[in-house]
N, C-alpha and C positions, 0 to 999 in steps of 0.2 A: 391529895389529902394532907392536911396539916393539923397536928394535935396541939392543943393549948399547952403551954409549958407546965402548967399546974397538973397536967394529967399524963405527962410523959412517962413511959416505961410501966404503965399500969394496964396495958392490954386493950386500950380504947381503940386504937387504929386497927388492931387485929380483929376485934369484935365487929367493927364496922365493915371491914373487908369481908369477913366470913358471912355477914348478913347479906351483903351485895352478891357474893358468889352463890349463896343458897337460893336467893330470890331468882337469880339468873338461871340457875340449874332447874329450879321448879318450873320455870317458864320455857324451858327448852332452848335457851340461848346457847349458841354453839361457839361463840367467841366473845371474850371480854378484852378490851384494849385500853391502855392508859399511856399517858405521856408523863415523864418525870425528867428532872434535870440531872446534871452531872456535878460531881464534886463532893467534898466531905459532908456538906449539909444534907445531901440526898442519900447518903449511904444507909442510914437506918431504914428509910422507906424502901430502898432497893432490896435490902436484905429481907424485909417483910414480904415483899412481892415475890421474890425468888423462893423463899421458904414455902410459899403457898402454891408454887408451880408456874408462875409467870416466866416467860422466856422472852429474850430480846428479839425484835423483828422489825419489819418495815414500818415506816410512817403510815398513818391511816387518816381517813377523813380529810379535813382541810389542812392537816399538818404537813409541813414540808421538811425534809431532812435538813438538819443544821447541826452545828458543832456542840450545842448545849443540850439538846433534847435526846432522851432515850425513849424508845417505844417498846412497850411490853405487852404480851398477849397471853391469855389463858384460854384453854379450850375445855370448859367445865362439863359439857355434855358428852364427852368422848368416853 
């Protein structure tokens, strides 16, 4: 997820993330997973995901572990 610079720090990303989580929970989804990068540019997104309960874990789908990527998971239906 990337927020347009004109809308940074206005809660746009958090609102989108909450909408995704609410829709997944309503549908009984048991796991949400995402991939993000490493480094200072990714810290705000990582903080948002962690605040919402995402935890780091294994690569998923077609992703292969690598030095740049982080894989985060949330278990909303628990």
